[in-house]
N, C-alpha and C positions, 0 to 999 in steps of 0.2 A: 504494500500500500504506500502511496506517495505521501511524503511529508513536506509541508510548506512551512517555512520559518519566518516569523515576523517579530520585530522588536516591540516591546510594550509601548503602546501609544501611537505607533506609526500607522498612518493611513495610506501610505504608498509603499510599494507599487500596488496597483489594483490587482485583484484576484482574477487572472485570465485563465479560462478553462476550455478544453476541447472535449466535448461530451461524446460518449460512445455507448453503444448497446452492449449486452453481455458478451457478444462475439467480438468486441473491440472494433466494430465498424462505426465510423462517425455517424452520429445521430442527426438526421435532417430535422432542423427546428422550424421549418417553414410553417407547419400547422400547429405550432405550440401556442397555447393560450397564455401560459406564463412559465417561468423558470424560477425556482426558489432555492435558497441556501438555508440549511439548518446546521447549526454548530453548537455542540454542548460537551460538557465534561463526561457525561454518562449517556452513551448512545441508547441505552434502554429506558431512559427517563426523560421524555420530552419536556417535563416541567422544569428541568434544569438547563434548558437551552439558553445559550448566550445570544445566539442569533436564531430566530424562529420564523423562517419563511420570508427572508429578505429577497427582493426581486433582483434578478440579473438582467442585463441588457444583451440582446443578441447582436453579435458583431459580424458573423458570417453564418447564415442559417444553413446553407448547403453542407458545410463542413463541421457543424456542431459547435461553433465557437461563440462564447459568451463571456461577459465581464461583470464582476461585482466591484463596486466602489465602496471601500471600507467607510463606515460611519463612526462618528464619535461614540466611544464606549465599546466598540467591537473588539479592540485589541488592548483594552486597559488592564486586563487581569492575566498575569502570566499563568501558563499551564499548557497541558497537552489536550487538545480538543478533538473529538470525532466530528467530521464534517460530511455532509451529504447534499447532493444536488438532485432535485426532483423536477422533472419536466411534466407539465400538465398539458394534455392534448385535447383539442376540440371543445365544443360547448359543454360536454359532459365532464370536462376537467379530469380526464383519466390520467392517473399518475404513472410515471415511469422513472425509477431511480436511474440516474445516468452518470453518477460519479460518487465515489466514497474515498476519503483521504483523511490525513491527520494534519491539523494546524497546530504548530508549536509556537507559543508566544513566550519570548524570553525576556527577562529583566533588562531594563535599559538604564543607563546612567543619566539620561536627560528626562525632563518632564515635557511631555508633548502637549 
């Protein structure tokens, strides 16, 4: 599983992802109603989510590329977080998990 490292309080670089299906084929996002990021310390307990369904912006639908712009508070607490991206398709908002990874936020010497 991929690990992304951020320093505490940093909001750049943006989180850029290339989403794929279970066969590792790029996921065509053309029909996606929304794409959401979930990030928490305990993957089994959604009440502990640090980020709970934040929207991503599609940057290239055909190749499954999207970006999340970190928001104030997203990276303020050091720790190792489980992250998941879910794509919702069509008017019925049918979910498809399209990425799972770890986000490690490490202590910083500066105050952001």
